[in-house]
C-alpha positions in Angstrom: 177.3 64.7 92.9 178.2 68.5 94.3 175.3 69.1 96.5 175.0 73.5 96.3 176.2 75.0 93.0 179.3 75.3 92.6 181.4 78.4 92.1 181.5 77.6 88.2 177.5 77.6 88.2 176.7 80.4 90.7 178.8 82.6 88.6 176.7 81.2 85.4 174.0 82.0 87.3 174.6 85.8 88.1 175.3 86.5 84.3 171.9 85.3 83.4 169.9 87.3 86.3 172.2 90.1 84.8 171.0 89.6 81.3 167.7 89.0 82.5 167.0 85.2 82.0 164.9 83.6 83.4 166.0 80.3 83.5 167.2 78.7 86.9 170.3 76.7 87.3 169.4 72.9 87.7 172.0 71.1 89.3 171.9 67.0 87.8 172.3 64.1 89.6 175.3 62.6 87.5 177.8 64.3 85.3 176.2 65.2 81.5 179.0 64.5 79.4 177.2 64.0 76.6 173.5 65.2 75.2 172.5 62.1 75.4 173.1 61.9 79.3 171.8 65.8 79.4 168.6 64.8 78.0 167.4 61.9 80.2 168.3 63.5 83.3 166.2 67.3 82.3 163.8 64.5 80.6 163.8 66.4 77.1 164.7 65.8 73.8 168.5 64.8 72.6 168.0 67.8 69.4 166.9 69.9 72.6 170.3 69.9 74.1 172.5 72.8 73.1 175.8 71.0 72.9 178.6 73.7 73.9 181.5 72.5 70.8 185.0 74.3 71.8 186.8 74.5 68.3 190.0 75.6 66.9 190.0 77.8 64.0 192.8 78.5 63.0 193.7 79.1 66.3 191.4 81.1 67.7 188.6 79.6 69.9 185.3 79.3 68.1 182.3 78.2 70.5 179.8 76.4 68.6 175.9 76.0 70.9 174.6 72.8 68.4 171.8 70.3 68.8 172.8 67.4 70.2 171.1 65.3 67.9 173.5 66.8 65.6 177.5 66.6 64.5 179.3 69.8 63.5 180.7 69.9 60.1 183.8 71.8 60.1 184.1 72.4 56.9 181.5 73.8 57.0 181.6 75.9 59.8 185.6 76.6 59.0 184.2 78.0 55.1 181.5 79.8 57.2 183.4 81.9 59.4 186.4 82.3 56.7 189.2 80.2 58.2 191.3 77.4 56.6 190.7 74.8 58.9 188.5 73.9 62.2 189.0 71.5 64.3 188.2 69.7 68.4 190.4 71.9 70.6 192.4 70.2 73.2 190.9 70.3 76.9 193.6 72.8 77.7 192.7 74.8 75.0 189.2 74.4 76.0 189.2 75.7 79.9 192.1 78.2 78.9 189.6 80.1 76.6 186.2 79.2 78.7 187.4 78.5 82.3 185.1 75.7 82.3 186.1 71.8 81.8 184.8 70.3 79.0 181.3 68.6 79.7 180.2 71.7 81.7 181.5 74.4 79.1 178.6 77.1 79.4 177.8 79.5 76.5 178.6 82.3 78.6 181.2 83.5 81.4 184.3 83.3 79.5 187.5 84.9 80.6 187.2 87.0 77.2 184.5 87.0 74.3 184.7 84.0 72.2 183.5 83.7 68.7 180.1 81.8 68.6 177.6 80.1 66.4 174.6 78.8 67.5 173.5 75.9 64.8 169.5 77.0 63.8 168.3 73.7 64.7 167.3 74.9 68.3 164.9 76.9 67.2 162.7 73.8 66.4 162.8 73.7 70.7 160.7 76.1 72.7 163.2 74.9 75.9 166.5 74.6 74.9 169.1 73.2 77.8 172.6 74.6 78.0 175.8 73.5 80.0 176.1 75.9 83.0 180.1 75.8 83.8 179.8 72.7 85.5 179.3 68.8 84.1 176.5 68.4 86.9 174.7 72.3 86.2 172.5 72.9 83.6 170.0 75.9 82.9 166.7 76.2 80.4 166.8 78.5 78.0 165.3 79.8 74.7 166.9 79.8 71.1 166.8 83.5 70.6 167.3 84.1 74.1 170.7 81.8 73.4 172.0 83.7 70.3 171.1 87.6 72.4 172.7 85.8 75.4 176.4 84.2 73.1 175.6 87.5 70.8 176.5 84.6 68.8 175.6 83.9 64.3 172.5 81.6 64.1 173.6 79.1 61.7 172.9 75.3 60.1 176.5 73.6 61.6 175.3 70.5 60.8 
């Protein structure tokens, strides 16, 4: 475990502060590559974890922030955004478009804007946890704040 916030998480913390977000980044004991491992470490339901899933939508990056309790229906998402196909992106594609590794993709702080969809099911939780740019970091937020921070479109994705 890193002893202090990694540079990527410090960058995310700065963006959060600049947008008036009040949640503090939490440094986890263990990496949290899945919603279940993140939920266990922060003490919340799996559904309150905002999984940051990057997809290749006809060659363009698409970030879907989905409840950890859901699996994304890629056919549904493709029809929602008007593309022929949405498929899971390669680790290289994810890092290129977000600047973060799989398992630590933050919903913000990407090199260029990434089209984002936010799972409406996250709105059922008063606190939602999202990755903060590194597999050992997360931050608390709300559904409404997550939509505002990302400029995302709320939608059912499962």
